[in-house]
N, C-alpha and C positions, 0 to 999 in steps of 0.2 A: 617847285613847280609840282602842280599837281596836272593831268593830262584836259583833266576840264577846264582849265585856270585856265591853260594854254589855247585850248580852243577856243575858248569866248575871246581873250585879248584880238584873234584873226580878223581883218573889218571885210566884209563883205563887198568894200566896193574896190576896184584895180587900182586908187589911187596908189599907195605905197610901193606896185612893180611897175607901170606905167605914169609917164611925165602925166601932167595935165594938161600940158596944151595938145596932147593926140587926138584925133579928131574920134567924135562920138561912135562913128561905125566901126573906125579898129578897133575903139572901145569893146565895140558890141564884142566883135568878130574874135577877139580876144576873148573872150567870156563863154560865148558859147564854142570854140574851140577847145578850152579847158572844161568844162563841164562835157564838154562828147568824149573828151579823153581819160574824162575820170570813170565814167560813165563805163566806159568799153571794160575798164580796169576792175571796174566793178561785177559789171558780167559775167569777164572771166573767171575772177577769183571764188563768184557761187553757183558756177557751171565745173567747178572741181570734186569730184565725188569721193576724195579718200577721205572714209569714217575717221582719221584723224585730227582731221580738219571741222568736224560740224560746228565745235564752241567759235572757233574764230567765226567760219560763214553764220552764225545765229548773229555773233554782236555786230557784223557787217550789217544783216538786215536790218535790226534796229536803227542801228545808224540811218541805213537808209529811210525809214519810218522817223524818225525824229528829221531829216531834212528833207520833206518829197521835194521838186522840182531842183535841188543843189546836190547833184551830187558829187561836186567837188567837195564841199563840206562835211558831209555821211564820209567818203572816202579818206578825209582828213583826218576827223572825230576817232576814225576806224584805226587810223594809220599810231593817232598819236596816245590812243589807249592800250593800243598794243607796244608803241613805245615804253609806256607809262610800265610793265605790268611789269615786262620784258628788265627792268631796271638800267636801260641805258643810258 
């Protein structure tokens, strides 16, 4: 299965990983926490100045641009694309 097809199957709602009776405030906190963590990882990767990693950074920037305000989806897309290209 291609990374693109796998990525599109990932729901944007936390329903698969959080029970439906979870209070809305907790669900919102979980989503915001996930987004904050993903943004921290993205920021760390983009700060790397290793010239050999420029293509990876460029691909990550494109993922971020395709997913404005959704760093968790951008990071997931980057990871799945990297996995698909490495043959894992």
